C-alpha positions in Angstrom: 152.2 99.3 -38.9 155.2 97.2 -37.8 157.3 97.2 -34.7 160.9 96.1 -34.2 163.1 95.0 -31.3 166.4 93.2 -30.7 166.3 89.9 -28.8 169.4 88.2 -27.5 169.4 84.4 -27.3 172.6 83.0 -25.8 175.4 84.3 -28.0 173.3 85.3 -31.0 171.3 88.4 -31.8 168.0 88.6 -33.6 165.8 91.4 -34.9 162.2 90.6 -34.3 159.6 92.4 -36.5 155.9 92.2 -35.8 153.0 93.3 -38.0 149.3 93.0 -38.5 147.3 91.3 -41.3 148.5 88.8 -43.8 152.1 87.6 -43.3 154.5 88.9 -46.0 156.3 86.5 -48.4 159.7 87.8 -47.3 161.3 89.9 -44.6 165.1 90.6 -44.7 167.9 92.7 -43.4 169.8 93.9 -46.5 173.2 95.5 -46.6 175.7 96.4 -49.3 177.6 93.1 -49.0 175.4 90.7 -47.1 171.7 90.0 -46.2 169.8 87.7 -43.9 166.3 86.4 -44.4 163.6 86.1 -41.7 161.6 83.1 -40.6 158.0 84.5 -40.7 155.3 82.9 -38.5 151.7 83.9 -37.6 150.2 84.3 -34.2 146.8 85.4 -33.0 147.5 89.1 -33.5 149.3 89.1 -36.8 152.7 87.9 -38.0 156.2 87.8 -36.5 159.5 87.8 -38.4 162.6 86.6 -36.6 165.8 87.7 -38.4 169.1 86.3 -37.2 171.8 88.9 -37.5 174.2 86.2 -38.7 174.6 84.7 -42.2 176.4 81.7 -43.7 178.4 83.1 -46.6 180.4 81.2 -49.2 179.4 77.9 -47.8 180.8 78.5 -44.4 179.3 78.5 -40.9 176.9 81.3 -39.8 178.9 84.4 -38.7 177.8 87.9 -37.5 176.8 90.2 -40.3 179.7 92.5 -41.6 179.7 95.9 -40.0 177.7 98.4 -41.9 174.2 100.0 -42.5 171.3 97.7 -43.3 167.8 98.2 -44.5 164.8 96.3 -43.2 162.9 95.1 -46.3 159.4 93.6 -46.3 158.5 92.0 -49.6 161.4 93.9 -51.2 160.2 97.3 -49.9 162.3 99.2 -47.4 160.4 99.8 -44.2 161.4 102.2 -41.4 162.9 100.6 -38.4 162.3 102.1 -34.9 165.3 103.6 -33.1 166.9 101.1 -30.8 169.9 102.1 -28.6 173.1 100.5 -29.8 174.5 97.8 -27.6 176.8 94.7 -27.8 174.8 91.6 -28.5 177.0 88.5 -28.3 179.5 88.8 -31.2 178.4 92.1 -32.7 177.1 95.5 -31.7 173.7 96.4 -33.1 171.3 99.3 -33.0 168.8 101.1 -35.1 168.8 104.8 -35.9 167.3 107.0 -38.6 165.3 104.1 -39.9 168.1 101.7 -40.5 169.8 98.8 -38.7 173.5 99.6 -37.8 175.9 96.7 -37.3 179.3 97.4 -35.7 182.2 95.5 -34.1 181.4 94.1 -30.6 183.1 96.8 -28.6 181.5 98.4 -25.6 181.2 102.1 -25.2 184.0 102.4 -22.6 186.4 100.5 -25.0 185.5 102.1 -28.3 185.6 105.7 -27.1 188.8 107.8 -27.7 189.4 107.8 -23.9 189.1 104.0 -23.8 191.4 103.5 -26.7 194.0 105.9 -25.3 193.9 104.0 -22.0 194.5 100.7 -23.8 197.3 102.2 -25.8 199.0 103.4 -22.6 198.6 100.0 -21.0 200.0 98.4 -24.1 203.0 100.8 -24.1 203.8 100.1 -20.5 203.3 96.3 -20.6 205.8 94.0 -18.8 204.4 90.5 -19.4 206.8 88.0 -21.1 206.4 87.5 -24.8 204.1 84.6 -25.9 205.1 81.9 -28.4 202.5 83.2 -30.8 202.0 84.9 -34.1 199.8 87.9 -34.8 198.4 87.8 -38.3 196.8 90.7 -40.2 195.8 91.0 -43.8 194.8 94.3 -45.4 194.2 96.1 -42.1 192.0 93.2 -40.8 189.5 93.6 -43.6 190.3 90.1 -44.9 191.7 86.8 -43.7 193.8 85.9 -46.7 196.8 86.6 -48.8 200.3 85.6 -47.7 199.5 85.7 -44.0 196.8 83.1 -44.5 199.1 80.7 -46.5 201.8 81.1 -43.8 199.3 80.4 -41.1 198.2 77.2 -42.8 201.8 75.9 -43.1 202.8 77.1 -39.6 199.8 75.3 -38.0 200.9 72.1 -39.8 204.6 72.4 -38.8 204.3 73.9 -35.4 200.8 73.3 -34.0 201.8 74.4 -30.5 202.3 78.0 -31.7 199.3 80.2 -30.8 197.8 82.1 -33.7 195.9 85.3 -33.5 194.1 86.9 -36.4 193.4 90.7 -36.4 189.9 91.3 -37.8 187.7 94.4 -38.1 184.7 92.4 -36.9 183.7 88.8 -36.3 182.1 88.4 -39.7 185.4 87.1 -41.0 186.2 83.4 -40.7 189.6 82.6 -39.2 191.5 79.4 -39.8 190.7 76.4 -37.6 192.5 76.7 -34.2 193.2 80.4 -34.6 191.9 83.1 -32.3 190.1 86.1 -33.8 190.8 89.4 -32.1 188.8 92.5 -33.0 190.8 95.6 -33.8 190.8 98.0 -30.9 189.6 95.4 -28.3 191.6 94.7 -25.2 192.4 91.3 -26.6 193.7 92.8 -29.8 196.1 95.2 -28.0 197.3 92.4 -25.8 197.8 89.9 -28.6 199.7 92.4 -30.7 201.9 93.4 -27.8 202.8 89.9 -26.6 203.1 87.8 -29.8 206.7 87.0 -30.7 206.1 87.4 -34.4 203.8 89.7 -36.4 203.0 88.6 -40.0 201.3 91.4 -41.9 200.9 92.4 -45.5 200.4 96.1 -45.2 201.2 99.0 -42.9 200.8 98.5 -39.1 198.1 100.7 -37.7 197.9 102.7 -34.5 200.8 102.8 -32.2 203.3 100.0 -32.4 206.5 99.8 -30.4 208.5 96.6 -31.0 209.6 94.9 -27.8 212.9 93.1 -27.3 212.6 89.7 -28.9 209.5 90.7 -31.0 209.8 90.6 -34.8 207.7 91.8 -37.8 207.6 89.9 -41.0 206.2 92.2 -43.7 205.0 90.0 -46.6 203.6 92.8 -48.7 200.8 92.0 -51.1 202.1 91.9 -54.6 204.9 92.6 -57.1 204.6 96.3 -57.9 203.7 97.7 -61.3 202.4 101.0 -60.0 204.7 103.3 -58.1 204.7 103.0 -54.3 205.6 104.9 -51.2 208.6 107.2 -51.8 208.2 106.7 -55.6 204.6 108.0 -55.8 204.1 111.2 -57.8 204.0 114.3 -55.6 205.1 112.6 -52.4 205.6 115.3 -49.7 208.1 115.4 -46.8 205.4 114.4 -44.3 204.5 111.4 -46.3 208.2 110.5 -46.8 208.7 110.6 -43.0 205.7 108.3 -42.5 207.1 105.8 -45.0 210.5 105.7 -43.4 209.0 105.3 -39.9 206.8 102.5 -41.1 209.5 100.5 -42.8 211.7 100.8 -39.6 209.0 98.8 -37.8 209.7 95.8 -40.1 212.5 93.3 -39.5 212.1 91.1 -42.6 210.5 91.8 -45.9 209.1 89.0 -48.1 209.4 89.5 -51.9 207.9 87.4 -54.7 210.9 87.8 -57.0 214.1 89.8 -57.4 212.4 92.6 -59.3 209.9 93.2 -56.4 212.7 93.0 -53.9 214.6 95.8 -55.5 211.6 98.0 -55.9 210.3 97.5 -52.4 213.7 98.1 -50.8 214.0 101.4 -52.6 210.4 102.5 -52.3 210.4 101.9 -48.5 214.0 102.8 -47.8 214.2 99.3 -46.3 218.0 99.4 -45.8 220.3 97.1 -43.9 217.6 94.4 -43.2 216.9 91.1 -44.9 214.6 90.5 -47.8 213.5 86.9 -48.3 213.0 86.2 -52.0 211.0 83.0 -51.7 208.0 83.4 -54.1 204.6 84.1 -52.6 203.0 81.6 -50.2 199.5 82.8 -51.4 200.4 81.4 -54.8 201.1 77.9 -53.7 197.5 77.0 -54.4 198.0 78.1 -58.1 200.7 75.5 -58.6 198.5 72.7 -57.3 195.5 70.8 -58.7 192.3 72.9 -58.3 189.9 71.8 -55.6 186.3 71.4 -57.0 185.0 72.7 -53.6 185.8 76.3 -54.6 183.4 76.2 -57.5 180.9 74.4 -55.3 181.0 77.2 -52.7 180.2 79.8 -55.4 177.5 77.7 -57.1 179.5 77.4 -60.4 179.1 74.2 -62.5 182.3 72.3 -63.4 181.8 72.9 -67.1 181.2 76.7 -67.0 183.8 79.2 -68.2 184.9 81.6 -65.4 186.2 85.1 -66.0 187.6 87.0 -63.0 187.3 90.8 -63.3 189.7 92.2 -60.7 190.7 95.9 -61.2 192.9 97.7 -58.6 191.7 100.7 -56.7 192.0 104.3 -57.7 193.5 107.1 -55.5 190.8 109.5 -56.7 187.7 107.3 -56.0 186.5 105.0 -53.3 184.4 102.6 -55.3 185.2 99.9 -57.8 185.8 101.3 -61.3 182.9 100.8 -63.6 184.6 100.1 -66.9 182.6 97.0 -67.7 179.0 95.8 -67.8 179.5 92.4 -66.1 176.1 91.1 -67.1 176.7 91.9 -70.8 180.2 90.4 -70.6 178.8 87.2 -69.1 176.3 87.0 -72.0 178.7 87.9 -74.8 181.5 85.8 -73.5 179.3 82.9 -72.5 180.8 82.8 -69.0 180.3 83.3 -65.3 181.8 86.7 -64.4 183.3 87.0 -61.0 183.7 90.7 -59.9 186.5 91.2 -57.3 187.0 94.7 -56.0 190.2 95.7 -54.2 190.1 95.5 -50.4 190.0 99.3 -50.3 186.7 99.3 -52.1 185.1 96.7 -49.8 183.4 99.1 -47.4 182.5 101.8 -50.0 180.7 99.8 -52.6 177.8 97.4 -53.0 177.8 94.0 -54.5 177.4 93.9 -58.3 174.5 91.8 -59.4 173.2 90.3 -62.7 172.6 87.0 -64.5 175.7 84.8 -64.2 177.5 87.6 -62.3 178.9 86.9 -58.8 180.4 89.7 -56.7 183.3 88.1 -54.8 184.7 91.3 -53.3 183.9 89.9 -49.9 185.2 86.4 -50.6 187.8 85.6 -47.9 190.8 84.7 -50.1 191.5 85.9 -53.7 193.8 83.0 -54.3 190.8 80.6 -54.5 189.3 82.8 -57.2 192.5 82.9 -59.2 192.7 79.1 -59.0 189.3 78.6 -60.6 189.4 81.4 -63.2 189.8 80.4 -66.8 191.0 83.9 -67.6 191.8 87.1 -65.7 190.6 90.6 -66.7 192.5 93.3 -64.8 194.2 96.6 -65.3 197.2 97.6 -63.0 196.5 95.1 -60.2 199.5 93.1 -58.9 197.2 90.0 -59.3 198.7 89.9 -62.8 202.0 88.6 -61.3 200.1 85.9 -59.3 197.7 84.7 -62.0 200.6 84.1 -64.4 201.6 81.1 -62.2 198.7 79.3 -63.9 199.7 80.1 -67.4 196.1 80.9 -68.3 195.1 84.0 -70.4 195.1 87.5 -69.1 193.5 90.6 -70.5 194.3 94.2 -69.6 191.3 96.6 -69.7 192.9 100.1 -69.3 190.6 102.9 -70.6 192.3 105.4 -68.2 195.9 104.4 -69.0 197.3 107.9 -69.6 195.6 109.3 -66.5 196.8 106.5 -64.3 200.3 106.5 -65.7 200.8 110.2 -65.9 198.8 111.6 -63.0 197.7 109.1 -60.4 200.6 106.7 -59.9 203.0 106.0 -62.8 204.6 102.6 -63.5 207.9 100.8 -62.9 207.8 99.5 -66.5 205.7 100.0 -69.6 202.7 97.7 -69.3 201.8 97.9 -73.0 205.3 96.7 -74.0 205.5 93.8 -71.6 201.9 92.7 -70.9 201.5 88.9 -71.3 198.1 89.4 -73.0 196.0 91.9 -75.0 195.9 95.5 -73.8 192.4 96.9 -74.6 190.5 100.2 -74.0 186.8 99.2 -74.3 184.6 96.3 -73.4 184.0 95.8 -77.1 187.7 95.3 -77.6 187.9 93.1 -74.6 185.1 90.8 -75.9 186.8 90.6 -79.3 190.1 89.7 -77.6 188.4 87.0 -75.5 187.1 85.4 -78.7 190.5 85.5 -80.5 193.2 82.8 -79.9 196.6 84.1 -78.7 199.4 84.4 -81.2 203.0 83.2 -81.0 204.2 86.7 -79.9 201.8 86.7 -77.0 203.1 83.3 -75.9 206.7 84.5 -76.0 205.9 87.5 -73.9 204.0 85.3 -71.4 207.0 82.9 -71.1 209.4 85.8 -70.6 207.1 87.3 -67.9 206.9 84.0 -66.0 210.7 83.6 -66.1 211.1 87.1 -64.6 208.3 87.1 -62.0 207.3 83.5 -61.2 210.6 81.6 -60.9 210.0 80.9 -57.2 206.3 80.3 -57.3 206.6 76.6 -57.4 204.0 75.6 -54.8 206.4 75.4 -51.9 206.9 79.1 -50.9 205.0 78.7 -47.6 207.2 75.7 -46.7 210.4 77.8 -47.2 209.1 80.8 -45.4 207.9 78.8 -42.3 211.2 76.9 -42.3 213.1 80.2 -42.1 210.7 81.4 -39.3 211.4 78.2 -37.3 215.1 78.0 -38.1 215.7 81.6 -36.9 213.7 81.0 -33.7 211.1 83.7 -34.4 208.7 81.3 -32.8 209.4 77.8 -31.6 207.7 74.4 -32.3 207.1 73.8 -28.6 
């Protein structure tokens, strides 16, 4: 028989578990993407396990567990957890229901309710405060702190440290850059920051209501050169979707493109007419043109001599989880490599971490650019990461068992991948492993060089410098 209760100590929250008899070897709260172990002690009546609802991930400081459903496990066996009313505890909201621990963003009942959100939206729409010399950053709907917004944040903090920097996050499990302020989506602070910042830097659609104020600007960095068809170009797009696309693009003042090809596609796909597109390369790729920091491998526990394969497929419109086209553990063995598995941000909440010998699931790793920097080779399918990884000049492999379905039904392409891919296009893991063991030929090298000339001409390690210089020169924010 065990009992459970939540205990709040200053700004942290703990789950305290008590039991009779011999203390177990392990007690943990285990979720799809994170876990935290207990400190187990004995007292005169049995044993006590104190489980902090925070975890240090990827070598960083302890942060609240990501939102989600967690199991209480004692010696690896799931045990029922007594119902505990959900409440805000420090930097998260926690409760227990139906035998599981539920972690949510730290929003009180009055704020998170539809009525509370409607009230905040009305207050936001009627605001009259002056704009703040600040930037509101958001990456993939607040699910990550990375991509082009993160690279721009780093350069802006260096060039204009007086500018206040807000980061939109789904919860406080996400680490934000030093000196930046995390604002949880839907909180009063989030609505205020988005409504008062002079500049918004985002890499996907703006969510909820957004009415740009006089003097406020939106820099849409997007998140990759498109191979797959987007927005107005998607198969079967209906009038309602078309209207949503046009309304969204009208919110943007400036669009950042990695190269001229992407600029042309994005302008047409989003009907982004009569407004500037900055073709400056991608700030997120600056790290790929610089010497690789050994600290990235250290955070992941990878030895300097080990070969690293990054498997990073894109998401599918007809499924929520990561595609299961490879056996990562078998690939690690057969290729004699550490295999990093990186799901798309849209698969982050739906799936569970992949496990296995020499397999590391890095779907929840904050910034994919770090992973590209340490990978000796990339295995992908239709992901725009192919246009980023080519900055390194390292090998790429395209595993596409569903090529006809994806090309003909789900999305379609802007060009024929098989004709232009700067690496082998394979259909099975057996073919992939054979290609990994085969040196590239002169024809592959020529295609790779042509690819880089077309897509990476501005990815020279200084894209963030150029973008921030334009931000400051145009007075979107000021240094003081």
